[in-house]
N, C-alpha and C positions, 0 to 999 in steps of 0.2 A: 661074243656069243660062246656058249659052252658052260661047262660046270666049273665053278670056283669052290676051292676048299678054304674055309675060313676058320682060323683058330683065335680064341679070345682068352687071355690070361688075366685072372683076378689076383689082386694082391694077397699076401699071406697073413697080414696082421689081423688081429681080432676085429670083427665087424666090417672087413673089407668087402664081403659079399653083399648081395642085394636081392630082395624078393621082387623088386620091380622088373618090368619087362624092358628089354633094350632092343631098339630097332636100328638096323644098319643100312647104309647106302654106300655103294661103290662108285667112285667118281674117277673117270678116265679122261684122257685128252679129247675123246670124241663123243662122250656121253656119260650118262649117270643112270644107275639102276638101283631100285629099292630091293633089299633082301626081304623076302616074304617071311622067312622063319624068324621068330622072335627069340631072343635069348633071355634067360633068367639066371644070371651068374650068382647063385646063392652061396656057394661054398668057397671060403677063403683058400687061396693057394691052388685052385683048380683051373685046368685048361678045358674050355668047352670047344667042341669042334662041330661044324655043320658044313654040309655041301649044298650048294644052290645052283640051279640052272638059270643062267641069265640069257635072255633072248637078244638083248641089244648088243651092238658092237661098241665096246667102251674104249678100245685102244689102250695104250700104256696107262696104268693106274697112277693117279696123283694123290688122291685123298680117300680116306674112309670117313664118312659122317656117321655119327651115332646120336641117338636120342633116347633117353630113359623116361619111360612113362610110369607115373605112380599108379598104384592100385588104391589102397585106402590111405596111404601116407607116403611121403617122400622118403625113400630108403637109399641113402647114398651108397655108391659103388666105387671101389678103388680099382681102376683098370690099369694093368701093367702095360699091355700092348695088344694089338690086333695084327694078325698076319694073314695074308691072302696069297694063295697059289692059283694062278689062272689056268685056263683050259690047256690041256696038253702036258705031257710029262716033261717037256723041255722048259716050260715056264718056271722061272725061279720063284721061290717064295719071298714075297715082299713083307717087310716088317714096318708097322706103323706104331712108333712108340707113344705112350701116353703118360704113365706114371703120375696120375693125378686122380682126384676125386671127381666123380660125375654126379652132379646134384641137379635138382630141379628138373625141368622138362625142356630146356633149351637144346639146340643142336650144337654138338661139339665136332669140330673138324680136326682130323689128324692127318698131317702130311706123311708121306713115305719117308723113311728114316735116313735118306741120303742128305748130308749137309749141303745147303745151297745158299750162297750169298746172293745179293741182288744182281751182281754181275754175272753169276752163274745161271740166271733166269732171264735170258735176253727176250724170250717170247712173252714174258710176264705171266706165265702160267700160275704162279703162286703169289702174284702181286696183291690181289684182293685179299687172299688169306692172310698174308703178312700184315697188311694195313688193318684189317678187322681185329686180328689177334692183339696187336699192340694197342689199338684204341681201347679194347676191353681191359687189357692189363693196366693201362694208365689210370683207369677208373678204380681198379682194385689196389694198385700199389702207388700210393701218393706219399710225397715227402712230408715229413713232420719235423718239428723242432722241439725236442724235449726241454732244452734250456738254451736261451739266447747265447750266442757266442760259441756254440759247439758245432761240430760237423752234423749234418742232417741224419735223420733216422726215418724209419717207416712211420706213417701217420697211424695214430691209434695208441691208446693207453692200456687197453685190456687185451687179454688173449682172444676174446671173442671178436675184437676188431680186426684180427689178422685174416687174410685169405685162408680158406680151409686147407689149401695145399701147403701152407707154411707151418701148420700145426704138427705137433708130435703125433705119430701114429700111436695106437692104443697101447702097444707093448712098451714103448719108450715112455709114454706118459705115466703108466702105472708104476714102472720102476722108479722114475724120478720122484713121483709124489710119495711112494712108499718109503724110499730112502730118506726123503725130507722128514717124514713123520718119525722115522727111526732116529734121525739126528736130533730132533726136538725132544724125543723121549729120553735119549741119552743125556741131553742137556738138563732136563728136569731132574733126572736121577743124580747127576753130578752136583747140581745146585743144592738139592736136598741133603745129600751126604756131607757137604762141605760148608753149609750155611753158617754153622756155629763154630767152625774151626778157625784157628788163627794160623796164618801162613807166616812163618818166621825164617824159613830156610828155602833155598832154591830147590832142594830135593822135594819140597812139598808139592811142586808142580806134577810130580809123579802120580798124585792122587787123581788127576783127571787124564792122565796119559794112558788111556786104554780104549781108544776108539778106532780100532782097525789100523794101527800105525804100521808103517813099513819097516823093513830091516834097516834102511838108510836112516829113517827117523830115529831108530834106536841108537844108531851110531852118532847121530847129531846130539841126542840127549846126553850121551856119555862123553862127547868130545867138543861140545859147543864153545867151551871157554878157550880152546886152543887157537893161537893166532893163525896157524896154517889152515884150519878149517874155516876161520873167518875170511881169510884171503881167497880160499878156493871158491867160495860162493860167488865172487865177482866174475870168475872165469866160467864156472860150470853149474852154478846154483839155479835157483828159480828165476833170477833176473840177471842174465848176463849182458844186458843191453846198456849198462851205464859206464862200465870200465873203458878207459882209453889211455893210450900211451902219452905221456907228457912230452910236449915240445918246448915247454918253458915252465918255470915255477908259477903257479897260479897267483894272480894279482891279489886275491883275497887272503893269501897266506902271509900273515905278518908275524915276524919273529921278535918276541919280547927280548929284552936284554938277558944275556946268559944262554941264548939258544944258537950261538954262532956255530957250534959244532954240528948241531942238527942241520943247519942250513948248508954247511959244507958237505955233509953226507948226502943230502938230497941233490945238490948240484953235481956230486960225483956220479950218482946213479943216473942223473939226467944226461950227462955227457956219455955215459955208457949205453944209453938207450934202454935202461932197465927200470926206469921210473914210470909208474902208472898212477892214475888218479880216478877217484869216483866223487863227483861233485853233485850235491843235492840242493844246489841253490834255488831250484825251482820251488822248493818249499818255503823259501824265505818270505815272511810276511803273510803267509796263509793263516787265516783265523782258525785257531784250534777249537775243538768241540767242547761242549758242556754236557756231561752225562749225569743225569739224576742230580742236578744242581752242583756237580763237582767239575771244576775246570780241568780239562786235559791239556796236554802240552805237545808242541812240535819243535823240531830243530831243523837246521839246514846244513848238515855236516859236509865236510871235505875230508876225504881219506887219501893219504899218499902211501903208496905201496911199492915195494921193490920185488922184481922178478929174479929169483935165485937161479944159479946154473942147474939145479935139480928140478926146476919147473915150479917150485913152490912160490906163491905170491904172499908176501908177508907185509903187514901194516907197519909203517914207520912213524906216522903221526896222524892224529885226528883233531880237527878243528870243528866244533859243534855249531858255531854261529858265524855269520859274516861280520866283519868289522863295521863299526858305526863311526860316522864322521864326528870327530871331537871326543870319541870315547876311547877307553883303554882297549888295547888289542885283546881279543878273546883268548882264553887259555888254550894252549896246545897240549893234548894228552899223548903220552908216550908209553911204549911197552915197558919202560923202566919205572913207571909210576906204581904206587901201591896197587895190589891185586884188584881190589874192589873198585878203585878209581878207574883203572884201565878197562875193567870188565863193564862198568857202567857206560863209559864212552862208547864201547863197541855195541852195547845194547841200544844206545841212541842211534847209531848208524843203522843197525838192523831194523829198528822200528821205522826209520825214515825210508829204508828200502822197501818195507812192507807197503808204505803209502804209494811210492812210485811204481812198484811192481803191480799192485792191484789196479791202480787208476791209469797210469800212463802206459805201461808195457802190456798189461792184460786187457783191461776194459777198452781203452782207446785204440791202441795199435792192433789189437786182436779183434775183439767183438764189434766195436763200432765201425772200424774200417770194413770188416766183412759185411756189415749191414749196408754200408754205402754200395759196395759191389753188388749185393743182392738186389737192392731196389733198382739200381741203374740197369742191371741186366734184365730184370723183368719189365722195365719200362721201354727198353730200347732194342732188345734183340728178340726176334720171333723164335719160336722153338725149332724152326727149320734151319736156323743160322748155325754154321759149324762152331762158332765161338760160344754160342749158347750151349750147344751140346757138350762142348769141352769143359766149361766152367760150372754148369748147373749141379753136378754131383758134389761140388765143393762148397755149395751154398745151402745145403740141406739143414734144416732145423735152426738156422742162425737167427731168424726173426723171432721165433718163439723164445729161445733162450735169452735173447736180449730184452724182450718185453718183460720176461720174468725178472731179469736183473733190475730193470728200471722200476718195477713195481714192488720189489722185495729187498734188494740189496742196497741200492743207492737212492731209494725213494725217501720221502719224508717219513720219519719214524722207522725206516728200514734198518738193516743190519749195520750199515755205516754210521747212522745216527746213534745207534744203541751202544756200539763198542769201539769204534775206530776214531782215532784222534783227528782225522781230517773230515769226519762227519759233521753234520749240522751246517752244511753249506761250503765248508772249506774244500770238500771233494769236488764240487762243481767248479770252483775257482781254479783248482789245480788242473782239471780237465781242460778248461779254457786256455790256460797258459801252455799246457802241453800240446794242445791242438794247434796253437799258433806257430809251433816250432816243428810240425811234421814236415819232413823232407822226403822227396821221392827216393833219393839214394839210401836213406836209412831203412827202407823196406826191402832193399836188394843186398843180400849178404856180400857179394863181391865188392860193392862200393862201400857198404857200411863198415865191414871189417878192415878195409884198407884205410878208411877215414879215421877209424879208431886205433890204428896201429896194431891190430891183433893178428894180421896175416903172419904166419910163420911161428906163432907162439905155440910150441908143441904141447903144452899142458892145457891149452884152450880147446877142449874137445867139442864144446858148442860150436866154435868157429870152424873146425875141421868138418864136422858133420853137416853144419848148415851149408857150407860151400858145396859139398858133395851132393846133398839133396837138392840144392838149387840147380846145379848142373844137370842132374838127371831130369828134374822137372822141366828145365828149359828145353832139353832134347825132345821130351814128350810133346811140349807145346809146339816146338819147331816142326816136328813131324806132321802134326795136324795142320798147322798154318801153311806149310809148303804144299800140302795136298790141295788146298783150296785157294791159295793165292800164288799164282805162277810168277808174278812180277810185283815190283813195288807199286806200280800204277794200280794194280788190282786192289791193293790195300787202300790207297788214297781214294779210289773211286767207290769204295764200299760205304755208302752213306749211313747205313745202320751201325757199322763198326765205329765210324767217326762220331756219330751221335752218342754211342755208348761211352766212349772215351771222354767226350766233352761233358756228359752228364755226371760222370764220376768226379772229374777235376773241378769243373766250374760250379756245379750245383751241389752235389753231395758233399764235397770237401770245401765248399764255400770259397772257390777261387784260389786253388792251390798251385796254379801254374807259376806263380812267382817263387815257389819252393821246389821247382823242378818237375812237378807232375805235368805230363803232356796233356794238351787239350785237343790234339789231333795226332794221328799215327801216319807217318809218311813213308814207311818202308816195312818190309817183312821183318827185318831185324828189330825195329822199334816195336812192332806189334808183338813179337815173341817176348821181348823183355817186359812189356807192360802186362801181358796175360800171365806170364810166369810170376810176376810180382803179386798179382791178384791171387793166384792159386797158392803160392808159397805162404802168403800172409794168412790164408784161411786154413792152412794145414801145418806145415813144419814150424812156422814162426809161432803160431798160437800154441802148438803142443809144447814147444821148448819153454814157454812161459807157464803153461797150465799144469803140466805133469809134475813139476817140482814142488807144488804146494804141499802135497801130503808128506813129502820127505823133509822139507825145510821149515814148514810152518807149524807142524804138529807139536813139536817141543816149543812151547810158547816163548820162553826166554830168548830163544835164538832169533825170533822174528816177532816181537810184540806188536799187537794191533794198536795199542795206545800206550801213552806214558802219563803217569798221574802226578808227577812232580816236574818242575821246570828243569831244563838242562843245567848241569852243574857249572858253576863259575869258579869254583875252587877245587882243590884236590884233597878233600877230607871225607870223601864218601866211605860209607861202611856197608856191611851186609844189610843192615836195617834200611839204609838209604835206597839200596838196590831194590829190596822187596817192596818198599813204599812207592817206588817209581813204576815197577812193572805192573801189568794188568792184575786186577783183583780176581777172585775166584770166578765170579759170574762172567766177566769179560774173557778170561782165559778159556772157560768152558765153552762159551759161544764161539770163540775163534776155533777151538778144536772141532766142534760139531760142524760148522760150516766148511772147514777145511776138509773134513772127511766126506761130507755130502758132495762137494764139488770136485775133490781131488781123487776120490776112489776110482778104481778101474770100472769103466762102464760096461755092463753086460751086453748092450746093444750097439757097442762101438763098431764102426766100420773103418778098417785100417786104410791108409792112403792107397788109392788106386784099386781098392778091392770092392768097389761098389758093384752091385748086381745089375743095376739099371743099364740097359744098352740103348743109348740115345742115337748112336750111329748104326746103320744097318749094313753098310757096304764093307767089304773085307779090308780095304786099305787102312781106314782108321782103327779097325779092330786089331790089325797087326801092329800099329803104332802103340796101342794100349798094352798089348801083350809084351812088346819090347820094354815098355815102361815098367811093367810088373816084374819082368826078369831083372832089370837093373836095380829095382828096389830090393828084390830078394838077395841079390849079390851084396848090396850095401848093408843089408840087415845082418848077413852072415859075417861080413868084415867087422862091423861094430861089435857083434857078439864075440868074435875072436879077440879083438883088441881088449874088450872089457874083462875077459878072463885073466888078463895080465895086470889089470889095474886094481889098486887097493879099494878105490871107490868107482864102480862102473858108472859111465855116463850113458843113459838110455833114452833121454828125452827126444832124440831125433832118430831113434830106430824106426824105420818105416813100418814095422809091424805094430808099433805102439803109437804112431802118429795118426790122429783121427783125420778122416777124409774131409771134414768140414768143422766149423766152429759150432759144435752141437752140445757143448756143456760149458 
């Protein structure tokens, strides 16, 4: 009984407002009351306020219900939140988060923003709401299977198949599609200007090197032939996920007669703990693409490198193919070989790195994993659940960007089929192979860096920053988990949480428990580790792989998308051989255009932890988020300070540049 003050916030994006009327109901423990005043939230970014006199005694408020009634047509409304302040000055204002589109004329229920597990609801006040919400969500979010043998994805092949809340808001959509059109226009101009020219020299690639390149990209263009820059990329480039410290000489490394001195040098570095390797065996046997009736080619290199006292990582030997039973050992390429021979061997390594970067490290371990987390979260965790509130900001836009990738990049006749040597089906086979080797530990930097022997490598800035960011994220997750789970038993007894974990491991990842992924969470520590893994994968890990593309892939010879001649089996390569092997004008131009489109800084990017949505309404979780933001700001300043002293700054894990979700 008494006067309630109600505020309603409309989203700020274009078309977020609605001319339709909105009716509200207040639902308390002891009753329900319809709000007579109708809202018409027509203006984006506006807060509407009404005061209503309610005759019924409602008791503590649990839910706000709303229903949008069309006039002449359905006009969708994006609602941020609804807040209600009850009778009396002492009554706190309660926040009911929404952050979704309101469509049609069905009734939408919004629970108050305090996170509650099933265990936190012993009277079952929210049981029916939780069950109904998940039942509806499971109809909207269904598992699909883009290709047999891969981890699962959301059902649907077109953007229109996605739930409306997973679509880009209008500002993001316009920017994305405008930049895509610009990239295609640039591609057409480059093609037309170069269509009749002959490329005879590596400097000819400068003719297409004018698409918003970065300062580091210019440094790469000028220094890409140097062994130090080649080695640096394994530590801190676009794909720092392959390098590992050697604990023995690889079995595939066979030394032809006359290579005894090289073998002795490698064994010396091995004993000193300074021998590292990058093995691309995953590419062995993958069928190469055929582009416009022209056969493309793949290799499966092995690179052995030594870590010098000054922190530089230098290549010692490159083997481009695995040995074959009964065949002659494949040649070993050395820094002492003729300049073009050695350069061509390094180009083959970098082209192989392009394939594994884009398909294994970027698409599979970033985008597709985040999609599994997204679908499982929407199917298993109601919006009132604290873990839903914790992870949902880190799942924003992931489904749309992935559908766009499947329909444009890796689709039939997509970009991969047009210009990438693993296109034409090889990319799918590679994803299957890579998916079969996904391990839980490889998604957790403390375990991954230890396994690869990179802990303590001072020149591995990726490793240092990944550890720090993981630790900060873990403390953030731990703060939220400890607020809502006071004991390990509370974790074990949360059936929704257990279903979420099981859905990820057994269904989305197609039975990954044999590779270390848990199918149940038995303690608070285990829950913190698992949730941190999910958030870090969607934020820091993806950004560490994504952000380097513009820097390292823009100068095409440094990371060629395809190779037009077979890997060399002799050491008689010339400049003509190199130019005939690297991508042609159109292939290089398309690589440049797509790299710019996807690698450019995003104007609507949300930095890690800086989301405006407030899914928690109570002060304790807000304080945990504030602490998280403070620690991120400290790390950002420390990385900035360190980078000022470096010849090549490493910025891919700076919190201010890390995106809050896989949104591009």
